[in-house]
C-alpha positions in Angstrom: -38.4 -1.8 61.3 -36.1 -1.9 58.3 -36.9 -5.4 57.2 -38.9 -5.3 54.0 -41.9 -7.6 53.9 -41.5 -10.3 51.3 -44.1 -11.4 48.7 -42.4 -14.2 46.8 -43.8 -13.9 43.3 -41.1 -16.3 42.2 -42.5 -16.4 38.8 -40.1 -19.1 37.7 -40.5 -21.3 40.7 -43.1 -22.5 38.8 -45.8 -25.8 37.5 -47.7 -28.3 35.6 -46.4 -31.4 37.3 -44.4 -31.4 40.5 -40.8 -30.5 41.0 -40.1 -31.1 37.3 -37.5 -32.6 35.5 -35.4 -31.4 32.8 -33.3 -28.6 34.2 -35.1 -26.2 36.5 -38.7 -26.1 35.4 -38.3 -27.2 31.8 -40.4 -30.3 30.8 -39.0 -32.8 28.4 -42.0 -35.1 28.8 -43.5 -34.5 25.4 -43.0 -38.0 24.1 -43.4 -41.3 26.1 -41.6 -43.1 23.2 -38.5 -40.9 23.4 -38.6 -41.1 27.2 -37.8 -44.8 27.0 -34.4 -43.8 25.5 -33.9 -41.0 28.2 -34.7 -38.6 25.3 -31.8 -39.6 23.2 -32.2 -39.2 19.5 -35.2 -36.8 19.9 -34.5 -35.0 16.7 -33.1 -37.9 14.7 -35.2 -41.0 15.6 -38.4 -40.3 13.6 -41.0 -42.8 14.4 -44.3 -41.1 15.2 -46.2 -37.8 15.3 -44.2 -36.5 18.4 -41.7 -35.3 15.8 -44.0 -32.3 15.5 -42.4 -31.1 18.8 -38.9 -32.6 18.7 -38.0 -32.1 15.0 -40.7 -30.9 12.7 -38.4 -31.5 9.7 -38.9 -35.2 10.4 -42.6 -35.1 9.4 -41.7 -35.6 5.8 -40.1 -39.0 6.7 -43.4 -40.3 8.0 -45.6 -42.2 5.5 -49.3 -41.2 5.5 -51.1 -39.4 8.4 -50.1 -40.0 12.0 -51.8 -39.2 15.3 -50.3 -39.6 18.8 -52.0 -39.1 22.1 -49.8 -39.4 25.2 -49.7 -38.9 28.9 -46.9 -38.7 31.6 -47.4 -39.3 35.3 -44.7 -37.6 37.3 -44.3 -38.6 40.9 -41.9 -36.4 42.9 -40.9 -36.0 46.5 -38.7 -33.2 48.0 -37.9 -33.1 51.6 -36.0 -30.2 53.3 -33.6 -30.9 56.1 -32.7 -27.6 57.9 -29.4 -27.1 59.7 -29.5 -23.4 60.1 -32.5 -21.1 60.4 -33.6 -18.0 62.4 -36.5 -20.0 64.0 -37.2 -23.7 64.6 -39.9 -25.6 62.8 -40.6 -28.9 61.2 -38.9 -30.3 58.1 -40.6 -29.3 54.9 -41.9 -31.9 52.4 -43.8 -31.8 49.2 -45.2 -35.0 47.6 -46.8 -34.2 44.3 -48.2 -36.3 41.4 -48.6 -34.4 38.2 -50.0 -35.4 34.8 -48.6 -34.0 31.5 -50.7 -34.7 28.5 -49.7 -34.2 24.8 -51.2 -34.8 21.4 -49.7 -34.5 17.9 -51.1 -34.8 14.4 -49.1 -35.1 11.1 -50.8 -34.7 7.7 -49.0 -35.0 4.3 -49.9 -32.1 2.1 -48.2 -32.9 -1.2 -45.0 -34.7 -2.3 -42.3 -33.5 0.0 -44.6 -31.3 2.2 -46.2 -32.1 5.5 -48.2 -30.2 8.1 -48.1 -30.8 11.9 -50.2 -29.7 14.8 -49.4 -30.3 18.5 -50.3 -29.5 22.1 -48.3 -29.9 25.3 -46.7 -28.2 28.2 -42.9 -27.4 27.7 -42.5 -25.7 31.1 -44.1 -26.2 34.5 -43.8 -27.0 38.2 -46.0 -27.5 41.3 -45.0 -27.9 44.9 -46.7 -27.5 48.3 -44.5 -27.5 51.4 -47.3 -26.4 53.7 -47.4 -23.4 56.1 -45.3 -24.9 59.0 -41.8 -25.5 57.5 -38.8 -23.2 58.1 -38.9 -21.8 54.5 -42.5 -20.7 54.7 -41.6 -17.0 54.3 -40.0 -17.8 51.0 -42.4 -20.4 49.6 -45.4 -22.5 50.6 -47.3 -23.3 47.4 -46.0 -22.7 43.8 -47.6 -23.6 40.5 -46.7 -22.7 36.9 -48.3 -24.0 33.8 -47.1 -23.2 30.3 -49.5 -24.4 27.6 -48.1 -24.7 24.1 -50.0 -25.1 20.8 -47.7 -25.8 17.9 -48.3 -25.5 14.1 -45.5 -26.6 11.9 -44.7 -27.2 8.2 -41.9 -29.4 6.7 -40.3 -29.5 3.2 -38.0 -32.2 1.9 -36.3 -31.0 -1.4 -34.4 -34.2 -1.6 -33.9 -37.5 0.2 -30.8 -36.0 2.0 -32.4 -32.9 3.6 -35.7 -31.9 5.2 -36.5 -28.5 6.7 -39.1 -27.6 9.3 -40.5 -24.3 10.6 -43.1 -23.8 13.3 -45.0 -21.2 15.2 -46.1 -21.8 18.8 -48.8 -20.1 20.9 -47.8 -20.2 24.6 -49.8 -19.2 27.7 -48.2 -19.0 31.1 -50.3 -19.0 34.3 -48.7 -18.7 37.7 -50.0 -19.1 41.3 -47.6 -18.4 44.2 -48.2 -18.4 47.9 -46.1 -17.9 51.0 -46.5 -16.8 54.6 -45.7 -13.4 55.9 -44.4 -12.8 59.5 -46.9 -10.6 61.1 -44.5 -9.7 63.9 -41.8 -8.4 61.5 -39.2 -10.6 63.2 -40.1 -10.0 66.8 -41.6 -13.5 67.3 -42.0 -15.5 64.1 -44.7 -18.2 64.6 -47.0 -20.1 62.3 -50.0 -19.2 64.4 -49.5 -15.5 63.8 -48.4 -15.6 60.2 -50.3 -13.8 57.5 -50.6 -15.2 53.9 -49.6 -13.9 50.5 -51.4 -15.1 47.4 -50.4 -14.0 43.9 -51.7 -14.9 40.5 -50.4 -13.8 37.1 -50.6 -14.7 33.4 -49.6 -13.7 29.9 -49.1 -15.2 26.5 -46.7 -15.0 23.6 -45.9 -16.4 20.1 -42.6 -18.1 19.6 -40.8 -19.9 16.7 -39.0 -23.1 16.0 -36.8 -24.2 13.2 -35.3 -27.6 12.3 -33.2 -29.6 9.9 -33.0 -33.4 9.3 -30.0 -34.7 7.4 -30.0 -38.3 6.1 -26.7 -39.2 4.6 -27.6 -42.9 4.3 -30.6 -45.1 5.1 -28.9 -46.0 8.4 -28.0 -42.5 9.6 -30.1 -39.5 10.7 -28.8 -36.2 12.0 -31.2 -33.6 13.4 -30.7 -30.0 14.5 -33.5 -28.1 16.2 -33.9 -24.6 17.7 -36.8 -23.6 19.8 -37.3 -20.0 20.9 -38.1 -19.0 24.4 -41.1 -16.8 25.1 -41.1 -13.3 26.5 -43.8 -12.9 29.1 -45.0 -9.7 30.8 -47.0 -11.2 33.5 -49.9 -9.2 35.0 -51.8 -10.3 38.0 -53.0 -9.6 41.5 -51.3 -9.7 45.0 -53.7 -10.4 47.8 -53.1 -10.9 51.5 -55.0 -12.7 54.2 -54.1 -10.9 57.4 -53.7 -12.5 60.8 -55.1 -10.6 63.8 -51.4 -10.0 64.7 -51.2 -8.0 61.5 -53.7 -5.2 62.4 -53.4 -1.7 63.8 -52.5 -1.7 67.4 -51.7 -5.4 67.6 -48.4 -7.1 68.0 -45.3 -5.9 69.7 -44.2 -2.3 70.5 -41.4 -1.0 68.3 -40.5 1.7 70.7 -41.9 4.1 73.3 -45.3 5.5 72.6 -46.4 6.8 70.2 -44.2 4.4 68.2 -46.4 2.0 66.1 -46.8 -1.6 67.0 -45.6 -4.4 64.7 -49.2 -5.1 63.7 -49.7 -1.5 62.6 -46.5 -1.6 60.5 -47.5 -5.0 59.1 -51.0 -3.9 58.0 -49.7 -0.7 56.5 -46.9 -2.4 54.5 -49.1 -5.1 53.1 -51.8 -2.5 52.1 -49.1 -0.8 50.0 -48.1 -4.1 48.4 -51.6 -5.3 47.7 -53.1 -4.8 44.3 -52.1 -5.3 40.7 -48.5 -6.6 40.2 -46.3 -7.2 37.2 -43.1 -9.0 36.3 -41.2 -9.9 33.1 -39.8 -13.4 32.4 -37.8 -14.5 29.4 -37.9 -18.2 28.9 -34.7 -19.8 27.4 -34.0 -20.8 23.8 -33.1 -24.4 23.3 -30.8 -26.0 20.7 -30.6 -29.7 20.2 -28.3 -31.9 18.1 -29.3 -35.5 17.7 -27.8 -38.5 15.9 -29.3 -41.9 15.2 -27.2 -44.7 13.8 -28.7 -48.0 12.8 -26.3 -50.9 13.1 -28.7 -53.1 11.1 -32.4 -53.2 10.4 -33.1 -54.1 14.0 -30.7 -52.2 16.3 -30.0 -48.5 16.6 -27.9 -46.2 18.8 -29.2 -42.7 19.6 -27.5 -39.6 21.1 -28.5 -36.1 22.1 -26.6 -33.0 23.0 -28.8 -30.0 24.0 -28.1 -26.6 25.3 -30.7 -24.6 27.2 -29.9 -20.9 27.4 -31.0 -20.2 30.9 -28.9 -17.1 31.2 -31.9 -15.2 29.9 -33.2 -15.5 33.5 -31.2 -13.5 36.1 -33.1 -11.3 38.6 -36.9 -11.0 38.5 -38.3 -7.9 40.0 -42.0 -7.9 41.0 -43.5 -4.4 41.0 -46.8 -3.0 42.3 -48.2 -1.5 39.2 -50.0 1.5 40.9 -47.2 2.8 43.2 -44.1 1.1 41.5 -43.0 -0.3 44.8 -40.7 -3.3 44.5 -42.7 -6.1 46.1 -39.8 -8.5 45.9 -36.8 -9.5 43.8 -36.1 -13.1 43.0 -32.3 -13.6 42.4 -31.9 -16.8 40.3 -28.7 -15.8 38.4 -29.1 -18.8 36.0 -26.4 -20.1 33.7 -26.7 -22.0 30.4 -26.9 -25.8 30.8 -26.1 -28.8 28.8 -27.8 -32.1 28.5 -26.2 -35.3 27.2 -28.2 -38.5 26.4 -27.3 -41.9 25.0 -29.9 -44.6 24.2 -30.6 -47.6 22.1 -33.6 -49.3 20.5 -33.8 -53.0 19.5 -36.6 -54.6 17.5 -36.8 -58.1 19.0 -39.8 -59.1 16.8 -42.1 -57.7 14.2 -44.4 -56.6 17.0 -42.0 -55.4 19.7 -39.2 -52.8 20.0 -37.4 -52.2 23.3 -35.6 -49.0 24.3 -33.0 -48.1 27.0 -31.3 -44.8 27.8 -29.2 -42.8 30.2 -28.8 -39.0 30.3 -27.0 -36.4 32.4 -28.9 -33.1 32.9 -27.3 -30.0 34.4 -29.1 -27.6 36.7 -28.8 -23.9 35.8 -28.1 -22.9 39.4 -26.4 -24.9 42.1 -25.0 -22.1 44.3 -26.6 -22.4 47.8 -26.8 -18.6 47.9 -29.2 -18.5 44.9 -31.1 -21.9 45.0 -34.7 -21.0 45.8 -37.0 -23.2 47.8 -39.5 -22.9 45.0 -37.1 -24.6 42.6 -34.8 -26.9 44.7 -32.9 -27.9 41.6 -29.7 -29.9 41.1 -27.9 -32.0 38.5 -29.5 -35.3 37.8 -29.0 -38.6 35.9 -31.9 -40.2 34.0 -32.2 -44.0 33.7 -35.1 -45.1 31.4 -36.6 -48.1 29.7 -39.5 -48.4 27.3 -41.2 -50.7 24.8 -43.3 -50.2 21.6 -46.0 -52.8 21.1 -47.3 -53.0 17.5 -50.9 -54.2 17.3 -51.3 -53.7 13.5 -49.8 -51.6 10.7 -52.1 -48.8 11.9 -52.0 -49.0 15.7 -49.2 -49.2 18.3 -48.6 -48.4 22.0 -45.5 -47.0 23.7 -44.9 -47.6 27.4 -41.9 -46.1 29.3 -40.5 -45.6 32.8 -37.8 -43.3 34.0 -36.1 -42.8 37.4 -34.1 -39.7 38.1 -31.1 -39.7 40.4 -31.1 -36.1 41.7 -28.2 -34.6 43.7 -29.1 -32.9 47.0 -29.9 -29.2 46.5 -28.2 -27.1 49.2 -29.7 -23.7 50.3 -27.9 -21.1 52.4 -29.5 -17.7 52.1 -31.1 -14.7 53.7 -34.3 -13.5 52.0 -35.4 -10.0 51.4 -37.1 -9.8 54.8 -33.9 -10.7 56.5 -34.7 -14.3 57.5 -31.8 -16.8 57.2 -32.4 -20.3 56.0 -29.9 -23.1 55.6 -30.3 -26.8 54.7 -30.7 -29.2 51.9 -33.4 -30.8 49.8 -33.5 -34.6 49.0 -35.4 -35.1 45.8 -36.9 -38.3 44.4 -38.5 -38.6 40.9 -40.3 -41.4 39.0 -42.1 -40.9 35.7 -44.5 -43.3 34.0 -45.6 -42.6 30.5 -47.7 -44.1 27.6 -48.8 -43.0 24.2 -51.1 -44.4 21.6 -50.0 -44.1 17.9 -52.4 -44.2 15.0 -51.3 -44.3 11.4 -53.9 -43.6 8.7 
């Protein structure tokens, strides 16, 4: 048998909420207020403590101390429709609800200086297609969580310019599962599949730098760079063997004394089991934002952002002890652009409404490289939100966004030689709220 058994440690098919929703597994959901504008003006519309994440330079524009506590409920559905596979099976579907919390604090230090602290999850994904679907040998369950703790400082030498610099501690944790064909292609069947379970984690420190330019009281221009982390994930590969994957079981591979498929399966998985490692370089992001106030009540906001996904190409997963390549994930990502346009309108002293649209590119749309762990495609955001001011010290932001996601097409043969062809239909709705306290 020349087919190599596949253990899909697709370290970037990853999860805090579901099938997430900036490009690939990046999470924009760090500010329910900004979500109401489809994340337009993230680095230029400075209204609350979430500027700690989106543009630390803006902290000097806030008066007094500010604290924001927010949460985002992400409801996603992805259904796979096969039209070409090496074996028949039911459609695959994942319905996941994920929660993304975030918290930010801004404290003035002295005239022209501010300190910020924040916590959130800038990358993540979770999906569960079950063990019966046609792509089960590539992915069943995937989860990635990237925790980010951010400390920033800002300095405003004048009313025109403000500068920010931050350091971030990030921790990545990954859990990946998939089925393994115990018959090595002789008779693939869910009842005889074995199971692969892999966990890995690592942490890193990354930087961010930002500028806020205010040429007039009605115009803000923000520029932000956020560094991507370098993670050398260490973890464990474990296998739950079906009785068909045991010495003497399964199908003959030739005349005696040729081993059976069960003998080959058990021996191969024994060589792959144990400590595994893989390296992942998350992308840098650069964002340019503009906010233009038409008058004291109405403003237009825009974002142009580049995510440098080409830092992720092929991910090799190695058994640490014997240096056997357990699997290789071919993502072949390209850099992406995101364009957002939004508006905010203060209709009374207590209420401000927000609307926004955005177009978000996917880093990989070629059916040859789209992985079932990240059934990604280009998408359009449509969002609405409102800020309710209860007092000078307390306000609440509520937002909703719907994502119109193109179908993600897949046509590939995995490292074990199994062919899978079809498309994913994706649906995404996000509900978010944050409480703002000024003190």
